[in-house]
C-alpha positions in Angstrom: -7.0 5.3 42.5 -7.6 3.0 39.5 -4.2 1.6 38.5 -5.3 1.9 34.9 -4.5 5.6 35.1 -0.9 4.7 35.7 -0.4 2.9 32.4 2.0 4.4 29.9 0.1 5.9 27.0 1.6 8.5 24.7 5.1 7.0 24.3 7.9 7.6 21.8 7.8 4.0 20.6 4.1 4.2 20.1 4.5 7.4 17.9 7.2 5.8 15.8 5.2 2.6 15.3 2.1 4.6 14.4 4.2 6.7 12.0 5.5 3.6 10.2 2.1 2.1 9.8 0.9 5.4 8.5 3.4 5.3 5.6 1.9 2.0 4.3 -1.8 2.7 4.9 -1.8 6.2 3.5 0.1 5.3 0.3 -2.2 2.3 -0.3 -5.4 4.4 0.4 -4.3 7.2 -2.0 -3.7 4.7 -4.7 -7.0 2.8 -4.2 -9.0 6.1 -3.9 -7.6 7.3 -7.2 -8.2 4.0 -8.9 -11.6 3.0 -7.8 -13.0 5.8 -5.7 -12.9 3.8 -2.4 -10.6 3.8 0.6 -10.3 1.3 3.4 -10.8 1.9 7.1 -7.4 1.8 9.0 -8.4 1.9 12.7 -8.9 -1.9 13.1 -5.9 -3.1 11.0 -3.8 -0.5 12.9 -5.0 -1.9 16.2 -4.2 -5.5 15.2 -0.7 -4.6 13.9 0.0 -2.4 16.9 -1.0 -5.2 19.2 1.3 -7.7 17.4 4.3 -5.4 17.4 4.0 -3.9 20.9 3.6 -7.4 22.5 7.3 -7.8 21.8 8.1 -4.9 24.1 8.1 -4.9 27.9 5.5 -2.8 29.6 3.0 -2.6 26.6 -0.6 -2.0 27.5 -4.0 -1.4 25.9 -3.8 2.4 26.2 -0.4 2.5 24.3 -1.9 0.2 21.6 -4.8 2.6 21.4 -2.5 5.6 20.7 -0.8 3.7 17.9 -4.0 2.9 16.1 -5.2 6.5 16.7 -2.1 7.9 14.9 -2.3 5.4 12.0 -6.1 5.7 11.5 -6.0 9.5 11.5 -3.3 9.5 8.7 -5.0 6.8 6.7 -8.4 8.6 6.9 -6.9 11.9 5.8 -6.0 10.3 2.4 -9.6 10.8 1.4 -8.5 14.3 0.6 -7.8 12.8 -2.8 -11.5 13.0 -3.5 -11.1 16.7 -4.1 -7.5 17.8 -4.8 -6.9 15.9 -8.1 -9.8 17.9 -9.6 -7.4 20.9 -9.8 -5.1 18.9 -12.1 -8.0 17.5 -14.1 -9.3 21.0 -14.9 -5.8 22.1 -15.9 -5.4 24.6 -13.0 -2.5 22.7 -11.4 0.2 20.9 -13.4 1.2 18.9 -10.4 0.9 18.8 -6.6 3.1 21.5 -5.0 4.5 19.8 -1.8 4.1 22.5 0.8 0.8 23.8 -0.5 -0.7 20.3 -0.6 0.8 19.4 2.8 -0.6 22.6 4.5 -4.1 22.0 3.0 -4.1 18.5 4.4 -2.5 19.5 7.8 -4.6 22.6 8.5 -7.9 20.9 7.5 -7.0 17.8 9.6 -5.9 19.8 12.7 -9.1 21.8 12.5 -11.0 18.5 12.3 -9.3 17.4 15.5 -10.0 20.7 17.3 -13.6 20.8 16.3 -14.1 17.2 17.5 -12.8 18.0 21.0 -16.1 19.6 22.3 -18.1 17.1 20.2 -16.6 14.2 22.2 -18.7 14.9 25.2 -21.9 15.4 23.1 -21.5 12.5 20.7 -19.4 10.0 22.5 -19.8 10.1 26.3 -23.3 11.7 26.2 -24.7 9.7 23.4 -26.0 6.2 22.7 -24.8 6.1 19.1 -23.4 2.6 18.3 -20.0 3.5 16.8 -19.6 0.0 15.3 -15.9 0.3 14.3 -15.0 2.1 17.5 -16.5 -0.7 19.5 -14.8 -3.3 17.3 -11.4 -1.7 17.7 -11.9 -1.5 21.5 -12.8 -5.2 21.6 -9.7 -6.1 19.6 -7.5 -4.1 22.0 -9.1 -5.3 25.2 -9.2 -9.0 24.3 -5.6 -8.9 23.0 -4.5 -7.2 26.2 -6.6 -9.3 28.6 -5.7 -12.0 31.0 -4.6 -14.9 28.8 -5.8 -17.4 31.4 -9.3 -16.0 31.8 -11.8 -18.4 30.0 -13.9 -15.6 28.5 -10.8 -13.8 27.2 -9.5 -17.0 25.7 -12.8 -17.8 23.9 -13.2 -14.1 22.9 -9.8 -14.0 21.3 -10.5 -17.3 19.5 -13.8 -15.9 18.3 -12.1 -12.8 16.8 -9.4 -14.9 15.2 -11.8 -17.4 13.6 -14.1 -14.7 12.4 -11.1 -12.8 11.0 -9.7 -15.8 9.2 -13.0 -16.7 7.6 -13.6 -13.1 6.5 -10.1 -12.7 5.1 -10.4 -16.1 3.3 -13.5 -15.0 1.6 -11.9 -11.7 0.7 -9.0 -13.6 -0.9 -11.4 -15.8 -2.9 -13.3 -12.7 -4.0 -10.0 -11.0 -5.0 -9.1 -14.1 -7.0 -12.5 -13.9 -8.7 -13.1 -17.5 -7.5 -16.1 -16.2 -5.5 -18.2 -13.2 -6.4 -17.8 -10.1 -4.3 -21.2 -8.8 -5.2 -24.5 -10.2 -6.5 -26.6 -7.6 -8.3 -29.0 -7.3 -11.1 -30.9 -4.8 -13.1 -34.6 -5.5 -14.0 -37.7 -3.7 -15.1 -39.9 -2.5 -12.3 -43.1 -0.5 -12.5 -42.9 2.2 -15.2 -39.2 1.9 -15.5 -36.3 -0.2 -14.1 -34.2 -0.6 -11.1 -31.3 -2.6 -9.6 -31.0 -4.7 -6.5 -28.3 -6.8 -5.0 -26.0 -7.3 -2.1 -22.2 -7.0 -1.5 -20.9 -10.4 -0.3 -19.0 -8.6 2.4 -18.7 -10.3 5.8 -17.5 -7.0 7.2 -20.8 -5.3 6.4 -22.6 -8.2 8.2 -20.4 -7.4 11.2 -21.2 -3.7 10.9 -24.9 -4.4 10.7 -24.7 -6.6 13.8 -23.1 -3.7 15.8 -25.3 -0.8 14.6 -28.5 -2.6 15.5 -32.1 -2.7 14.0 -32.9 1.0 14.2 -30.2 2.1 11.9 -30.6 -1.0 9.7 -34.3 -0.4 9.2 -33.7 3.3 8.5 -31.2 2.4 5.8 -33.6 -0.1 4.3 -36.2 2.7 4.1 -33.7 4.7 2.1 -33.2 1.7 -0.2 -37.0 1.5 -0.8 -37.3 5.2 -1.6 -34.3 5.3 -4.0 -34.6 1.9 -5.7 -38.3 1.1 -5.7 -39.7 4.6 -6.1 -37.3 7.1 -7.5 -35.2 5.0 -9.8 -38.2 3.3 -11.6 -39.8 6.8 -12.0 -36.6 8.5 -13.3 -35.9 5.7 -15.8 -39.4 5.4 -17.1 -39.0 7.8 -20.0 -35.7 6.1 -21.1 -37.2 2.6 -21.0 -40.3 3.7 -23.0 -38.4 5.5 -25.7 -35.0 3.7 -26.0 -33.6 0.3 -26.8 -30.4 1.1 -25.1 -28.8 -1.3 -22.6 -30.9 -1.5 -19.5 -27.9 -1.7 -17.2 -26.4 1.5 -18.6 -29.7 3.4 -18.2 -30.1 2.3 -14.6 -26.6 2.8 -13.4 -26.2 6.2 -15.2 -29.6 7.4 -13.8 -28.5 6.4 -10.3 -25.1 8.1 -10.4 -26.3 11.3 -12.2 -29.8 11.8 -10.6 -30.7 9.5 -7.7 -27.5 10.3 -5.8 -28.1 14.0 -6.0 -31.6 13.4 -4.6 -29.9 11.6 -1.8 -27.5 14.5 -1.3 -30.6 16.8 -0.8 -32.0 14.4 1.7 -28.7 14.2 3.6 -28.3 17.9 3.5 -31.6 18.6 5.3 -31.1 15.6 7.6 -27.6 16.9 8.5 -29.0 20.4 9.2 -31.7 18.8 11.5 -29.1 16.6 13.2 -27.1 19.7 13.9 -30.0 21.5 15.4 -30.8 18.4 17.6 -27.2 18.1 18.9 -26.7 21.9 19.5 -27.8 21.5 23.1 -25.4 18.6 23.9 -22.6 20.4 22.1 -23.1 23.5 24.2 -23.1 21.4 27.3 -20.0 19.7 26.1 -18.2 23.0 25.7 -19.4 24.1 29.1 -18.2 20.8 30.7 -14.8 21.2 28.9 -14.4 24.7 30.2 -15.3 23.6 33.7 -12.8 20.7 33.5 -10.1 23.1 32.4 -10.8 25.4 35.3 -10.7 22.6 37.8 -7.3 21.3 36.4 -6.0 24.9 36.4 -7.0 25.2 40.1 -5.1 22.1 41.0 -8.2 19.9 41.5 -8.0 16.3 40.3 -10.1 15.4 37.2 -10.6 11.8 36.1 -8.3 10.9 33.3 -11.2 9.9 31.0 -12.5 13.5 31.2 -9.3 15.4 30.4 -9.6 16.9 27.0 -7.2 19.4 25.5 -8.1 22.6 27.5 -10.8 24.5 25.6 -8.8 27.8 25.5 -6.0 25.9 23.6 -8.6 24.4 21.3 -10.2 27.8 20.5 -6.8 29.4 20.2 -5.6 26.7 17.7 -8.7 27.1 15.6 -8.3 30.9 15.4 -4.6 30.8 14.8 -5.1 28.2 12.0 -7.1 30.8 10.1 -4.0 32.9 9.4 -2.1 30.3 7.3 -5.4 29.2 5.7 -6.0 32.8 4.8 -2.5 33.1 3.3 -3.0 29.8 1.3 -6.3 31.1 -0.1 -4.8 34.5 -1.0 -1.7 33.0 -2.6 -3.9 30.6 -4.7 -5.5 33.6 -6.4 -2.3 35.4 -7.3 -1.7 35.5 -11.1 -5.3 34.7 -11.9 -8.2 36.8 -13.2 -9.7 36.9 -9.7 -6.7 38.3 -7.9 -8.3 41.8 -7.8 -10.9 40.3 -5.4 -8.3 38.3 -3.4 -8.8 40.0 -0.1 -12.6 39.9 -0.1 -12.7 36.3 -1.4 -10.2 35.2 1.2 -12.2 36.7 4.1 -15.4 35.1 2.8 -13.7 31.7 2.4 -12.0 31.8 5.9 -15.4 32.6 7.5 -17.0 29.8 5.5 -14.3 27.3 6.6 -14.7 28.4 10.2 -18.5 28.0 10.3 -19.0 25.2 7.8 -16.1 23.3 9.4 -17.9 23.1 12.7 -21.2 22.1 11.1 -19.6 19.4 8.9 -17.5 18.1 11.8 -20.6 17.6 13.8 -22.5 15.8 11.0 -19.5 13.6 10.1 -19.0 12.6 13.7 -22.7 11.7 13.9 -22.6 9.7 10.7 -19.5 7.7 12.0 -21.5 7.0 15.2 -24.4 5.7 13.2 -22.7 3.5 10.6 -19.0 3.6 11.1 -16.2 5.7 9.5 -15.5 3.4 6.6 -19.2 3.2 5.5 -20.0 6.9 6.0 -20.9 8.5 2.7 -18.1 11.1 3.0 -18.3 12.0 -0.7 -21.9 13.3 -0.1 -20.5 15.6 2.5 -17.9 16.7 0.0 -20.6 17.5 -2.5 -22.5 19.5 0.0 -19.3 21.5 0.9 -18.6 22.1 -2.8 -22.2 23.2 -3.4 -22.2 25.6 -0.4 -18.8 27.1 -1.2 -19.6 27.5 -4.9 -22.9 29.2 -4.2 -21.3 31.6 -1.8 -18.5 32.5 -4.2 -20.8 32.7 -7.2 -23.1 35.1 -5.3 -20.1 37.4 -4.3 -18.6 37.3 -7.8 -21.9 37.9 -9.7 -21.5 40.7 -12.2 -17.7 40.4 -12.5 -15.8 39.2 -15.5 -14.1 36.4 -13.7 -13.8 33.2 -15.7 -15.7 30.1 -14.6 -12.5 28.0 -14.6 -10.8 30.2 -12.0 -13.9 30.2 -9.8 -14.2 26.4 -10.1 -10.6 26.0 -9.1 -10.9 28.4 -6.1 -14.0 26.6 -5.0 -12.3 23.2 -5.1 -9.3 24.6 -3.2 -11.6 26.0 -0.5 -13.6 22.8 -0.3 -10.5 20.7 0.0 -9.7 22.3 3.4 -13.3 21.8 4.5 -13.1 18.2 3.3 -10.0 17.7 5.4 -12.1 18.7 8.4 -14.8 16.3 7.4 -12.6 13.2 6.9 -10.7 13.7 10.2 -13.8 14.4 12.3 -15.5 11.3 10.7 -12.6 9.2 12.0 -11.7 11.1 15.2 -14.9 10.5 17.1 -14.7 6.8 16.2 -11.2 6.7 17.7 -12.3 8.7 20.8 -15.1 6.1 21.3 -12.5 3.4 21.3 -10.5 5.4 23.8 -13.5 5.8 26.0 -14.1 2.0 26.1 -10.4 1.3 27.0 -10.1 4.1 29.6 -7.8 6.3 27.5 -6.9 9.9 28.4 -8.8 12.1 25.8 -6.1 14.8 25.6 -3.4 12.4 24.9 -5.4 10.7 22.2 -6.3 14.1 20.7 -2.6 15.0 20.6 -2.0 11.6 18.9 -4.6 12.5 16.3 -2.8 15.7 15.5 0.5 13.7 15.2 -1.3 11.3 12.8 -2.6 14.2 10.7 0.9 15.7 10.4 2.4 12.2 9.4 -0.4 11.8 6.8 0.0 15.3 5.4 3.7 14.7 4.7 3.1 11.4 2.9 0.1 12.3 0.7 1.7 15.0 -1.6 4.6 12.8 -2.9 2.3 9.8 -3.4 -0.2 12.0 -5.3 2.6 13.3 -7.5 3.9 9.8 -8.0 0.5 8.6 -9.2 0.2 11.6 -11.5 3.6 11.1 -13.0 3.2 7.3 -13.4 -0.4 7.1 -14.5 -2.1 10.5 -14.9 -5.8 11.1 -14.4 -8.6 10.3 -16.9 -9.9 13.5 -18.5 -6.7 15.5 -18.2 -4.7 16.5 -21.2 -2.3 13.8 -22.3 -3.9 11.1 -20.1 -3.0 7.6 -21.4 -4.9 4.3 -21.4 -3.7 3.4 -17.9 -4.8 6.8 -16.4 -6.4 6.6 -13.0 -10.2 7.3 -13.0 -10.3 9.3 -9.7 -14.1 9.1 -9.9 -14.8 11.1 -6.7 -12.6 14.0 -7.8 -14.4 14.0 -11.2 -17.7 14.2 -9.4 -16.6 17.1 -7.2 -15.3 19.0 -10.2 -18.5 18.4 -12.2 -20.6 19.7 -9.3 -18.6 22.9 -9.0 -18.6 23.4 -12.8 -22.4 22.7 -12.9 -23.0 25.6 -10.5 -20.9 28.2 -12.3 -22.2 27.3 -15.8 -25.8 26.8 -14.5 -26.1 23.2 -15.6 -26.7 21.6 -12.2 -30.3 20.2 -11.9 -31.5 21.9 -8.6 -34.9 20.1 -8.9 -33.2 16.9 -7.9 -31.7 18.4 -4.8 -34.9 20.1 -3.8 -36.8 16.8 -4.2 -34.3 15.2 -1.8 -34.8 18.1 0.6 -38.6 17.5 0.5 -38.1 13.7 1.2 -35.7 14.6 4.0 -38.3 16.9 5.6 -41.0 14.1 5.4 -38.6 11.6 7.0 -37.8 14.1 9.8 -41.5 14.5 10.5 -42.0 10.7 10.6 -39.1 10.3 13.0 -40.4 13.0 15.3 -43.9 11.4 15.4 -42.4 8.0 16.1 -40.2 9.4 18.9 -43.1 11.2 20.6 -45.7 8.4 20.2 -43.4 5.6 21.3 -41.5 7.5 23.9 -38.3 7.1 21.9 -38.7 3.3 21.7 -38.7 3.5 17.9 -37.0 5.9 15.6 -36.2 6.6 11.9 -32.8 8.4 11.9 -33.0 10.8 8.9 -29.3 10.7 8.2 -29.4 6.9 8.1 -32.3 7.1 5.6 -30.3 9.5 3.5 -27.3 7.1 3.5 -29.6 4.3 2.3 -30.7 6.6 -0.6 -27.2 7.7 -1.5 -25.0 4.6 -1.1 -24.9 1.8 -3.7 -27.7 -0.7 -3.0 -25.3 -3.6 -2.8 -23.5 -1.9 0.2 -26.6 -0.7 1.9 -28.7 -3.9 1.8 -26.1 -6.0 3.8 -26.2 -3.7 6.8 -29.9 -4.4 7.6 -29.2 -8.1 7.0 -26.4 -7.9 9.6 -28.6 -5.9 11.9 -31.3 -8.7 11.8 -28.8 -11.4 12.4 -27.4 -9.4 15.4 -30.9 -8.9 16.8 -31.7 -12.6 16.5 -28.4 -13.6 18.1 -28.8 -11.1 21.0 -32.3 -12.3 21.7 -31.0 -15.8 21.9 -28.1 -14.7 24.1 -30.4 -12.9 26.5 -31.7 -16.3 27.5 -28.3 -17.8 28.4 -27.0 -18.2 31.9 -24.5 -15.4 31.4 -26.4 -13.1 29.0 -24.0 -10.2 29.2 -21.0 -12.3 28.3 -23.0 -14.2 25.6 -24.0 -10.9 24.0 -20.4 -9.7 24.1 -19.3 -12.9 22.4 -21.6 -12.0 19.5 -19.9 -8.5 19.4 -16.5 -10.2 19.2 -17.8 -12.5 16.4 -18.9 -9.4 14.4 -15.6 -7.7 15.2 -13.7 -10.7 13.8 -15.6 -10.3 10.5 -14.6 -6.6 10.3 -11.0 -7.3 11.3 -10.4 -10.1 8.7 -11.8 -8.2 5.7 -10.0 -4.9 6.8 -6.6 -6.7 7.2 -7.0 -8.4 3.8 -7.9 -5.0 2.3 -4.6 -3.6 3.4 -2.7 -6.6 2.0 -4.6 -6.5 -1.3 -4.0 -2.7 -1.6 -0.3 -3.3 -1.2 -0.4 -6.0 -3.9 -2.3 -3.8 -6.3 0.0 -0.8 -5.7 3.2 -3.0 -6.1 1.9 -4.4 -9.4 1.1 -0.9 -10.8 -2.0 -2.2 -12.4 -4.8 -4.7 -12.0 -4.5 -7.1 -9.1 -2.4 -10.2 -10.0 -4.7 -12.2 -7.7 -7.5 -12.2 -10.4 -6.6 -15.6 -11.7 -10.2 -16.8 -12.1 -11.5 -13.7 -13.9 -14.5 -14.5 -16.0 -15.5 -17.7 -14.2 -19.2 -18.4 -14.7 -19.5 -20.4 -11.5 -18.1 -17.7 -9.2 -21.5 -16.1 -8.4 -23.1 -19.4 -7.3 -20.1 -20.5 -5.4 -19.8 -17.0 -3.7 -23.4 -17.1 -2.5 -23.1 -20.6 -1.1 -19.8 -19.8 0.6 -21.0 -16.5 1.9 -24.1 -18.0 3.5 -22.1 -20.9 4.8 -19.5 -18.6 6.4 -22.2 -16.6 8.2 -23.9 -19.7 9.5 -20.5 -21.2 10.6 -19.5 -18.0 12.5 -22.8 -17.5 14.3 -23.0 -21.2 15.2 -19.5 -21.3 16.5 -19.9 -18.0 18.4 -23.2 -19.3 20.0 -21.4 -22.5 21.0 -18.6 -20.5 22.7 -21.2 -18.3 24.5 -23.2 -21.3 25.8 -20.5 -22.6 28.1 -19.3 -19.3 29.6 -19.4 -19.3 33.5 -21.5 -16.9 35.4 -19.4 -14.0 36.7 -18.8 -14.1 40.4 -19.1 -10.7 42.1 -15.8 -9.5 43.6 -15.6 -9.3 47.4 -15.8 -5.8 48.8 
């Protein structure tokens, strides 16, 4: 038997270390999410910190490290719940964040996300060729850090990650100091209207692009062309012709209020099509899980890498979870003008959470596989969940005298649970991919995910309450000058309100649906005519339409660099190792920026305001310097990585 199966995995010390990392990451993510609408990925920083800490203990190993990063990443990811819940305070429905209610919303949604992802593991991880860039990067960090310190490839691989990480973190520091630009973007007239174009000077996005490959990169670029060279010039044409208003305001407002909703429509139909396409693999995954459970129950040996939480336990947990969820929904309606409909609304919402949860878990897992958990447009999934739940509730409550404010609040509360499922499933499958690559036991990792969810659920409510007390939220009554913007929560609340007061422009969403259908047809034609050699993943196109152009553009750039590097590496004397060295170089770029993101988040949170690192704010030379340093950093990393890959010895087959 492979001796890797004997390694300690789910240990008490691993759980404790994961819990401590959780406290820091979750608090920092909640603050940043409320301040700027963004959160940082926690898997890779957790893997690096875990590796550094556990190395001081005897008997540490790669599987135990994997459990630590799994716990910490699950909790850190769950903090994205702040994209929805603050909306209840903003609309005046809550005066604060009740601890147990908020904790249970986070915990139940997160646990459902874990349970829904169990059968998806076989369909989207082991039985799929999705790239999972961050999952692969985290696995490489763990394997290289735990590898033979005397093996030449391991030594060079670790150096490649460290150098890439240092360069990426250094650029992140310069950007935080405003000495170098973090983004180069511009607005200009184009065709009948205007548009914007630019790129985020993020070395991590270059690394992600390298790992996802050309197919996803090109699909996202197609999305950019549709949104920024067709839709945006068209939708701004009337403003440009009839107004002398600032061009930047016109373009940015049109993108956020119109183009993104077209992107939501495209992503909705692409998500539905993706779900249809993966239904077969999901059913096979459930069947395989049941077969594995029966074999284990009969005393037969099942490979550790195929041991999920038994499906009867998964199904039982899902169904039992509906009871406390039902109570939370019923209790939320008490004392309101919709309490007379509490039983019916609760039943409808529980069924919606049950069905929509599985759909959204599948779609979010697929998105994470395509582009990575930190780059997935999770807010678009939140918008889709809000729209779907609002339409369902509005249809049921039609003709009643219920107030719009009560219905908006109840919609947000329902969507918050679904959003918890979305955030966790978006992260879980990425973690399970890491586990697959390091030979982890799936059921132990799934238990660790549940532990991480519980840790995060206990941390989020007091941090939310602290942020509310210390700063408040913009738009709420009594908000001061330092109030947190919470932009994603504002967006979710606005969408729900727009449905109940009939102000949402459905034509935008329907246009996006039509574009999505066209992309699906093109993808199917490509798949058939080229025998799946070429593809145009509809979800990736939707992401390119929805995400800010500065973020999207850098992924195809990284994909092109990765393609060119891999083509060069294929001609080396040890092509497999040379290609892996490129993967490690890309991993280093992601690691460095991720770790600096954690440090910077802590600095911002500690200063209770703007980052004290911004000592060169307003420097006119920062853009030019940033571009030069960014290009130089990429050239340096790829050149150094190629040099390391050139001299790798050819692997000698082991004697039988």
